[in-house]
Residue, then its C-alpha position, 0 to 999 in steps of 0.5 A: m325519428s330513431d327507435s328509442s328502444t335501441a340503447p346506444p353502445n356502452e363505450p367505456k366498457t369497450r375501452l376497459p379491456v384495452v386499457l388493462l391490456a396496455v397496463g399489463v404489457v407495461a408492467l411486464m416490460i418493467l419486470a423484464l428490465s428489472l430482472g435483466g438489470l439485477t442479472w447484469w449487476l450480479v454478473s458484474r460483481t462476480a467479474v470484479h471479484t474474480n479479476a481483483p488484483p492481489e491484496v497489498g501484502d502478498m508480493s509473492t503473487v505480484a509479477g515483477s517483484t524481486e526478493i532482494f535479500n537472498g536469506r543467506d548473506l549480505d553479498g553486494w550490500e554496503f554496511d558496517p559488519d560490526v553492526w549488520s549480519v545474517r543469523d538463521g536466514i534473518i538480517h540482524g542489526n545490533q548497535r551498541r549503546g553510544g554507537y552511531g546511526s548506521g545503514l544497510f544499503w541495497p546496491d542499487k542507489d537510484i530507485a525512483d518509483f517502487e513498492l517495497h514489502f518487508r517484515f521486521r521485528l524490533v527487539r529494542g531501540n529505534s530503527g527505520v527503513y529509508y528510501r529515495a535516500s543518500q548514503l552519507e559518511n560512515f554508512d549514515v543515511g538521509g532520506y524519506e524514512f518509514e519509522i520503526y520506533a514505539n508508537k511512531t512506527g509507520n510515520l513518515a519523515d524526511n530525515g538525516t544529518d544532511r538535511v533539516k528534518r521534515r515530519l511529513h505524516v504522523a499516524e493518528g492513534a498509533q499504538p506502540i508495537d511489540s517485539e513480534w514480527h510485523e509487516g511494512v509496506i512502502i509505495a512511492a509513485g512520483p510525489r505520492l508516498v504510502h505507508r502500511l503497517d500490518g495491512k493498515l493504511l497509515c500514511d498517504v501523502e504527496d510531497t510537492k516540495p520542489a527539492a523533494p527527492r524523487t530517486g535514491a537508495i533503499a537502506f535499513a537503518i539503526t541507531s544507538s542501543t538498538v536490536v532489530e531484524f528484517k526478512d522477506i524483503r521484496l521490491k517491485r519497480t513501478g516506474t523509471t529507475r534512472 
């Protein structure tokens, strides 16, 4: 017979410290992983901000961009001198009442993909910037148009006397522009066409029509009874210019 006065070992009390130790180790591992993940997240956010490309609108810091207006004259451009001139370092367009549409064409007329930045001031009337465009008779123009007119500024149309007009995008809630200086941006990349006005995205569409133009001229256009000015015109080629 065993001695009834000797108590058996208390096994639950023996296991309790081991369980607590295991829980503590797991908690420390979770804390370490959490702190490590937080550190990585903060470092990665800083790296993204540091290496972020310049915002659209600051072409002076973008490699490969060229100022295509020299600020002195329109040497090499094609235009009607009765309509277009340079005044105080600014391109000045003035078309009389009843006058025809007239474009100011940059010499290279075979530009495919690009990013164009420009500043403009519409004193009165109806103007626009054409791209992937064709030069027509009497300096008329047909092609994609960044419209500059009242509350249609920044809208996109495929427009010209040589084609049936297609209105490809109308910006919602567009407000009439004043006669102060504004900045326009046009980005053409294959079928994708992007318009910005004063940093705001107005248009981002794809023209998948088989006959859609994929290359052409850049032209600043004017219609009857219009006075408009342009400056700070910078072009960056982003694709093949055939």
